[in-house]
N, C-alpha and C positions, 0 to 999 in steps of 0.2 A: 339651371346650372350656369355659373358665371363664365365669362370668356376665359378667365384665368384657369378655372377648373377644366374647361374643355381643352385648353392648350396643354395642360399637364397630362390629361388622359391621352391625347393624340401623341404627345411626345413619348409616353410610356409604350404605346403601341409601336411606334417607329423603332424605339430602342429594342423592343422584343423581336420584331421582325428582322431588324438589321443585325443585331448581335447574336441572335439565337437561330441562325439559319439551319444548323444541324440538330437543334434541340428536339424537334418533333420526330425526326427520323431516329435519333438516338433513343428516345423514349419508346418508340414503337419496337425497335430492335431489342431493347431490354425486356419488353413485355413478351416478345416471341421467344427469346432465349430462356427466360425465367431465371431464377436464382441458381447459383452454383450448387452442385451436388457432390457428394463424396461418400465415404464410408459412414459418415455420421448424419446423413441427410434425413429429413423427416419421412415417416412412412407415407405411402400413397394416400391421398385424401386428407392428410394432416396439414395444418398451416405451415407455410414455408418458414425456414429458419430466418431470423432477422439479420439484416446487414448491419455492420457497425457504423458508428458515427463518423469515423475518420478512415479513409482509405490508407492502406499501408504505403509507406514512403519508398519501400524497396521490397523485393521478394522476401517473404518470411521463411526462416529456416524451420520453425516449428508452428504447429497449429494450436497445441494444447500444453498445459503445464500441470504437473503434480508437485506441490510444494509441501514438504514434510518438515514442520517446524518443531524443534526440540525445546520446549518451554523451560527456561531456567538457565540455559547456557552450559552446554557440554564442556567437559574438561579436555582441552585440545591435547595437552601433554600426556594424558592417559589413553588417548585414542589414536591420533594421527601425527602429532608433532613430537617425534622421538627425541629425547634429550638425555642420552646416556652419561654425559659429563656431570649431570646433576647427582649421580650416585656418589661422587666424591665431595659433594657439598651438603650431604645430609646433616640437618640440624644446624647448619651454619647460617648466619644472617644474610639476607639479600643485600648485596652491596648498594650503597647509595649511588654509586656511579651507574648502576643499572636502573634503579628506580627514578633517579633524577627529580625527586620532589613531586612525582606525578600524583594525581588525585587518588584517594582511597575512599572506600565506603565507610560509613559510621560503624560498621560491624568489625572492622579491623584497625581503624585509625587510632584506637586507643591501646592497641597491643604494645607491650614493652619492646618486643622484637618480632622479626619476620623470618622464622626459621624455614630453610629450604626443605621441601617435601618431594623427593624424587618419586616418579611413578613406581608403584610396587608391581606393575604388570610387565610381562615379557613382551617383546616386540620381535618381529621378523620381517625381512624385506619381501615384498610381494610384487608380482607382475614384472613387466619389462622395465617399468620405471624404477623398481627397487624401493618404492616407498615402504617405510617401516610401519606396520599396522599392529595394533594391540591384540594380544591373545584373546581379548573379550569379543572380537569381531571375526570369528572363523569363516563365516559365510561372505562377509564383505571382502576378505582377503582374496576370494576367488574371482571377484569382479573388478579389481583395481584397474585392469586394463580397459574397462568400460567407463571409467570415471575420470573427471578432471577434479583434482583436489586443490583447493585454494587455502593455503596456510597463512595468508597475510591479510585476512579481512580485519577491518578495524572500524570503530565507531567512537563518538564522543560520549554517548550515554553510558552511565555506570550503574543505574538502578533499573529494575525490571520494567516498571510501567513505561518510562520514556524510551527504554531501549527496544522493547518489543514493538512499541508504537512506531519507532523510528524505522526499524527494518521492514515493517509491513507497509507503512504509509509514506515514508520519506521525511517524516517530521516527528519530533519528540512530543509535540502537542496533539492531543486527540482531535478528531473532527475532520481529518483529511481522508480522501479515498485511498484504499489499499491497492496493492499491485494487482490483485485479482479483479477489482472493480475497474481499474484502468484497462485491463485486457478485455473485459466485457464491454466497456464503453467504446473502445477503439474497434474491436473486431466483430462484436455482435455474437449471435448464437449460431451454433452448428446444428442444433436440433431444437425445434420450437416446442417440443413436448417435454423438455427437461430444462432445468435452470442452466444458465450460462456459467454460473459461479457457485460452487458448493463448498461448504465447510463441514468438517467432522471433528469431534474431539474424542480422541482415544483414551481409554482408561488404563493407566499404567499398572503393572503388577504391584509395584511398591508405591505407596502414597504417603510416604513419611513427610514430605515437604513440597506440596503442590502450590503453584502460583495461581492467583486469580486471573482469569482471562474472560473476556466478554465480547459481545458483538461490536464493540467500538473498534475492534481490530479488523473486522471484515465489513464495516459499513461503507456506503458509497460516498460519504462525506458530502461535498458540494455537487457531486455528479447526480444525475437523476436517480431516484430511489430504486429503479429496476436493476441497477448495477450492483446493489448490495448482494452479499452472498445469501443463498438459502442454506440454513443450518439443518443438516440431517441428524436426527437423533440416533443413538446407537443401541437403544432398546425401546420396545414398544413400537407404536406407529412411527415410521421414519420421519414423518412430518405431522405436527399436530393438526387435527381436524382434516386429515387426508381422506378419511372415510365419511360418508354421509351419516347424519344422525339417524337413529332408529325411526322408521316411518317416513323418511324422506327419500324418495326415489330419484334416480338420475334425471328423469324428466322434470320433476319439481325443481331440482337444483338448477337445471338449465333455464327454466322459466324465471327463477329467482335472479340468476345472473343476468339474463336478458333485461329484466326490469331495472336492476342496478346499473347496468351499462347505459340504459336510456337516461336515467337520472344523472349519471356522471357526465354523459355527453352534454346534457343541458347545462350542467355546472361549468363544464369546460368552455362551452360557447359563451357563457355569461361572464366568466372570470378570466379565462385563458391561463389558468394555473397549470403548468406542465406536470405537476404531481398528480393532478386529476387524471391525466392521460396515463401516467404510470400506474395508477390504481386500476384503471380499466384493463391494462395489459396484464397486471399481476393476477387479477381475478380470473382472466381467461387462461393464463398459464397454470394456475392452481387447478382449474377444472380439467385441463388436459393431463396434468400430473396424476390425477386420480387413477388413470389407467397405466401411465408409463412408469411411475415410481414403484408400485408393487412388483412389477417385472424386474426392474433394475435391482432391487434389494433382495430378490429371491435367489439365495445362494444354493438352493437345492439343485439347481441346474448345473452347478460346477462338478467337474469330474474328480475321481479319486486322485488322478495325477496332479490336479491343481492343489489339492490339500496336502499332498506329499511335498509339493514345491513350497507352499507358503507355511506349512506346519499345521498341526492340529488346532493351535490357538485360533486359526482363521475361522473355525467353526463357531467360536464363542463371540456373540454380539458385543461390540464395544472394545474389543482388544485392538491393539495396533495392527496386528496381522489381518483382522477382519475388516478394518477400515481401509487398509491398503488394497485388499482384494476388491472391495467395493469401488475404490478409486480406479482400478483397472477397468471394471465394468462400466464406469462412468465415461472415461475417455473413449472406450470402445463404442459407446452410444452417442458421443458428441457433446459431452459436457466440456466446456472450454477450459475451465480452471478449477482444479480441486486442491483444497488446502486441508491438511490434517495436522492437528496439534497434539503432541505427546508431552505430558507434563512430568514433573519431578526430576528435572536435571539440575536443580539448584543445590549443589552439594557443598554446603558450608561445613558439614561434618559428616562423619560416618560414610565417607566416599566408598570405602571397601565393602560396606554392607549394602550399599544402594546401587552403585554403578553396574555391577554384574546383572542385576535385575533389569535395569534400563537397557543394557546392550542385548540381553536375551529377547526383550520385547521387540526390538527394531532390526536386529542383525539379519535374521533369516527372511523376514518379510521384505526388507529393502532389496536384498539379493533377488528374491522371488519376483518382485515387481519389475525390476529391470530385465530379468531373463524372460518373464512372461510377455512383457511389451515387445521384446526383441523377437521372440518366436512367432508372435502374432502380426509382425510387421508394423506395430504401432510406435516403436521407439524411433522410427525414422521421422516421425512428426510430433513427438512428445518430448518435453524437457522435464526431467526429474531433478528437484532441488532438495538438499538436506542441510540443515544447520539450525543454530540457535540465534539468540540476540546479542551475545557477547561470549567471551571466553572465561577462563579461571586463572587464578594466580598460582605461580610456582611455589610460593610460600604457603605455609599451613595456617589456616584459621583455627584457633583453638589448640587443643592438645595434638601433639605429633608423636607417632611411633613408627617403627619400620613397617607395620602392617596396616595402619589406618591413619587418616588425616582428613582435614577439610580444606576447601579452597574457596576464596572469596571471588567476587565479580572482577573481571578484567577486560576492559574495553580496548586495550592497546593492540591486541592480536587475538584472533580466533580462527577456527577452521570450518569451512563449508565445502560441500562437493556437489557436482552436477553430473548428470548423465543424459545422453540422448542426442538427437540430431542437432547439428550446428556447433557442438562443442568438441574440442579435441579429446579423444579418449586416451587414457594412460598418461595424462599429463599431471605433474606436480608443479604448482605455481606458487611463488612467493617463498620467503624464508624469514625465520625469526632468529633472534640471538640464542645463545646456549641456555638462557633462562626462560625461553618462550615468553619474554616480557616485552620486547620491542621488535619491530619489523626492521630487517636490514636489507631486504630486497623485494622489489615489486609489490608495494602496498596496494590494497584494493579497498577503497572506502565503500560504505553502503550505497552511496550515490552512484559509484561506478558499477556496482553490482546491478542496481536497478537499470541503469542505462544499457548495460549489456543484455539483460533479459529482454528489455523492450526492443533492442536491436534484433534479437533472435526472433521476436514476434513480428518484425517488419517495420519498426518505428524508429525514427530519430527522436530521442527523448526530449530534445529541445522544441520539437514541432508537434508532439502529441500534447495538446493543451486544452483547457476548458476555461472560458471566460467567467470569472467570479470576483465580485467586489472590485471590478474595474481592472483586474489583472488577468493575464493569460497564465493560469495556474498549471503546474506540471508536477509530475511525480518527483523529479530530481531537484525541484526548487530552483533557486537563483544562484547558488554557489556552484562553480564549475564542476562538471562531472564528465567522465569520458568512458567510452566503450573500451573494455579490455580486449583488444583485438587478438592478443596472444592466446586467449582462451578459445577462440573461434576456429572451427575446422575450415 
């Protein structure tokens, strides 16, 4: 060893002993205390739940999230954004003073005119807030005081692919981590025997016009692969290859995994690729899930009262009600982030024939989920989110009649709601003009929405970052975003 190398080694020792006087004591204390436990901790004898990569910046309001995404863009003026003045505008053209030359999709840009289509549905004021809610949502009407309704969401994306990517990942270009992956990366697992982040795709009753969705929406992007969602299937085995093949015992599977782990460890020591470490962890999680997932998805344990609450559709695999009930079981057992996609909200035509089916699919289950979480004491630490990727136009796409019409994509304003710990209940936030076309009060951009959700999880959105391509990447990007403090309890 050269004198220079010896000097560097001694300097490192002095630095360690001088700067880390409390390090050994802290490590010993952490070992004695073990990792934190709670309602979702791993069973005795199971591996401890993993800590996240980034300590929270301040006390978190919520531990878990259930995000219900309505694929296609629900029509806000037919559900929550009541516009009675439009009845006087039936079949009149949208004024240019309202549109102001704003961008249109190719589906309506060629229309000779833009006739106003008032909602054909009746509304009534609900709860202490007096928010007018559509007759298609009778169960939701009963829980308005549990919700904060944001009527002033907006985005720049006007087509499905970039819009849904934007609201899930904070960017219109695919390849970025989604909100669930950021939660997994920052906070880590609550239960080492189950995935931290789970996605399910519910089958709508009406499949007239479904949108293509894929794992690009729940990938981990540039984050380590372990933070991508595990996709649970709604029929057959919940996860492919969850069961051992015929003739393969659990003992043989364990020996196989031990051999793979040894080989992967050798590869990791040789190359240092973090994805190799991820592969090792995912193999082990898959092995533990062989016993935890069947119990998770066994709905025969649920009571008659539960099915009365969620509706009989909850007994049918793949329905929205069924997946929402599974979501409750997941957060009960410590899944950190659950995302459910419900398709067919893209109502370019025949809204009157399709919208009632969509609302029947989601209305009672959403109400049941919030009430079920509340009665089990889980709503105090869970955030429920409902919404799509953009809204719909007040003018009709295609033919217009008093009883039926279609609506095009509209990014300038749309409605979302949240319920749970940390958000004000019974609040209606934001306001749009009489045409539900432009926001006139309290706009909330997608970036602001993301910043607010991260705040509820205990993070400053500007400080929850990951180094990639020489930059400190973050969910909200580089354009300024702010936490909507008026939404917070």
